[in-house]
N, C-alpha and C positions, 0 to 999 in steps of 0.2 A: 103284049104287052115287056115291056124292057123295065131294069131293072133304076133305070134313071127318071124315066119318065112316075117309077111308082113315087121314088124319093122326093120328084118336084110336089109329089102330091100331099106326101109327108110335112116339104120346107115350110107350101100354103098353107098346111091343118095348123103348123105350129103356130106358125103366124101370122095367122087371120086375116093373112091378104096376099094377096100377088106383089102390090108394092114394099110389100114389110121383108116378102121374101124376099126380096128381092137387092132390095139394103144389104141382104144379113150375110146373104152367099152371093153376092158380085154375081148373078148372073139377071142378062134382060128382062124382066118383067114380061115383055113381047116373046122373048126364048121359052117362061112358066107358062105365058098362060097356055099354045100352044102346043107344048112338051104333057101338060092335063089335061088338056081337048087330049091328042091323041092316046092315051089314056080311055081316057069317057069314048073315045067312037070304038077299041081291040074291045073293051069290056062292054061295052052297048048299055050304057049307061049313067044318070050322070051325076057327077061325085057331091056336085058342089050346087048352093041357088044364089045365084047369084042376080046383085040390087045393087043397082048401081056402083060405092063405094062399100054396097057392104056384102059381104062370104060368108052360109056356114054352111053345112056336111051335111045333108040332104039324110035322111036315112042308112040309105044302101051304102054310104058312104062310110056314116058312123061304123056299121053293121061291121066293112070292109078292113077296117082302119086297122086295127091290132093285127089281121093276117101282114095284112102291108109293112109294117115295123118288124114282123119276122121273117116275112120276106129277106126284107135287105141283110135283119142280122144271118140268114142262110146265106145269101151271093156273099156275105162278107167272112163266114169261116171258110166256105170252095174258095174262097178268090187267097187268102189268106193260109190252106191248108196246103193250095198248089208253090205259092209262093218258099214256100217251106220246106215240101220236097226239093225243088228246082237248087237248093240252096243248102242241102241236105243237114236239116232241122229236122233230129230225130220224134219223134211219133209219142216215145216215151223214153223217161231217166230213169233206169236203180236208183237208189242209192245209199248208201253204209255209213252212218258218219260214229264216232266219239260224241261225248261233248265236253271236251278240250277246252273248247272255244265259247265264249257264252252263248247261252240259247239267242241275246238280241240281235245280232249280229247272225247265226241262221232263219231266225223269223226274216229279216231285214231281205235275204238276199231270197231266199224260196219266192218271198212277197218281188221281188226283183226280178226274177226268172221268170217268173211266171206273167209280170208287165211285159219282156221283152219278147216270153215269147209260149202268146197265151193258148198256144192250142198243144205246147208239149206234156202229156198229163207226166205227171213228175210222179215218185218215193220215194221216203228215207225212213228206212230203217236205223233206228238209235239200241249200238251193241261194242258193246267193248274190241279196241283194237284187234286183238289180239286174234279172235273169231271175224275178223272180216277175209281175212285169204280165200277161207274155203265158202264165203259167198259170195268171190269176184273166182276162181276157180269152177264153182258151180252154174257160173250166172247166173244165179239168181238176184245176183245187182251189178248195175255198169262198174259203177266207180264206189270205191269206199275211202274215207277221209279218215286218220289215227291220229293217237299222239304214239312214236314208237322209241325201247331202249336203242340204243346202236346196236348194240347185241343181237336183240326179239326181235328186230323190224325182216322180215321175208323178205326172200334174194327180191323181189320180184315188185317191190314195193319206190317210190321213188322221189324224196328228199325233194319238201316245200322250203321250209324252212326250217333252223336251231330255235327250239323254245326255253325261256326257264323258268327253271325251276323254283319254288319256296315252298319252304318248309314252316306251317301255319298250327297255328295252334289260338282258342281263342282269349282277348286279352283277359278273357279271368284264372283261365289255364293255371297250372301251377309251376308248367315252361316256362311261362311270356313275362314269367319272371326271372328271370336266369338270366346274367349281362352275357352268355352260350353259353348252350346248350351239347353235350358233350354222347356219346353211342349209347353209356352206359344212362342217361336218363332216361333218353329216348325208350331204353327198354325199361323202364320203372313202367310207364305208360302204356292203354288204351290206343296202340295203333290203327285208325281205319286205312283201311286201303282196299284196293281194283282186288275186284271177284271175276272170275271168269267161265266160260268152261274150254275145259284143256279130251279128249275121249270125250267118256264115261262120269265124269269127274273135274269137282268146282276148286283151280288155284285159285288163291290169293297173293299177291304180290305186297306179303306183310317185309319191309327193308332191311329193320331195328328190334321186334318186338317179335316174342309167339304169342304173347297178348297182342288181337287181334283186332276187328272186325269190316270185315270182308263185305265192300256193296256193290253191284253191279254201273253202275255211273259213275263219273266224275263230281258230276253237280250236287248226286247224291251228299258222296262223300263230305263236301263242300261243306252241308247244311250240318250235320251233323259233327263238323268238328267251329261251325258257330254254337252251333246248340254244346257247347262241352264236355260229347264226349269222347273228345279224345286229339291224338297230331295227327298229322296226314302230311301229306309229301307230296303238292299239288302245277301246276302248272301254271305260273303266272296271269295273262290271259285272263284263266278263272276268276281267280282272285282279286285279281289288283282293284276294285270295286270295291272287296270286302276289306282289304290289309286300308284304303286307303279311310275307309271312314267306317274305321276301329273297331271291329267284328272280329276282325282278325289277326294276329301279328304274327311279321313276319320272325320267325323264331335266328337268331345271330351262330352261325355255326361255324367250325372250320372243318366239314365232314366234307371227301369227299365222292360225292353225286355220278351216277351215273347221266348219259350223254341222253338229252332229250330231242324226236325231232321228230315235226307234226309232217306228214308222208302223208302218199296215196296213193291205191292199187287199182290198176283199173284192168278192164277186158279187152275184145284183141284194139278197141279203139275207141279212142275218143273223135266223135261228135259235136256237130258246134254248138249246145244247150250242156251239155259234160267242160267243151273245152271253154264256155264264159267261166261258169264255175270253177274251173279248175283256177284262172285271171283272180277272181273275185276272190278264192282264201291264202291268195297269193300278198292277195296287194291288203289284206286284212293281217296279214303277218306280219309284213312288211315295217306295218305300221306299233304291231303291239306284242312281242316277248317275255 
């Protein structure tokens, strides 16, 4: 029994006749018939009841059909596994990332990777960028993506692209009514900022206010700002849609803000899937900053 024989049996079953299967597959009718006959001979059973142009599965044909589908699936997986191994495709990829880039982008990227490399098991761990280097160092993850200030980047982190940062507040927030905000203006209101673990304590990146609400994810910070809880400093790609839909207002200011870069920290070496992921992130950053 060979895989091509099982495929011929399935093709004929799905299309209802040898002629229809021949038209669909481009294989000669006589070839399909001979292939199915060879399968029946190897199994010692009759899979189809043939009467003129009529074709119907026998009872044993019905019973083995589900296992034939499984057999072809297994054969395809074996072939793909071997192809991926020869191409250097990882069998597993562990990723850490923050949420400075829109979630819709990451959903699409993960979908595309699984479509292209269906046999690679991918794990994604969401956490603040300040915690990424230790996860890579411990080999918990293979690669990590995050937003860093120029001063705060780990020495092993590599730049992908600069990212514009926006001071934002809800359109109903008092700061949004000012033609321009100063450091003193910001200090009067709650800042919603990023909180992360450092050693055995939590640290908050509050820039201009001792009155802050520290949260661990950029998207949660954005949503708190939209809700009017406070103002925030956030990456433009994450707030672009909220600004355009007037959920958030970009505050006008002349303050000197730290430069921010989207960076990645990698383990010992990048495989095929990790490299493809890196390319997709780089291309996205090239279109929106």
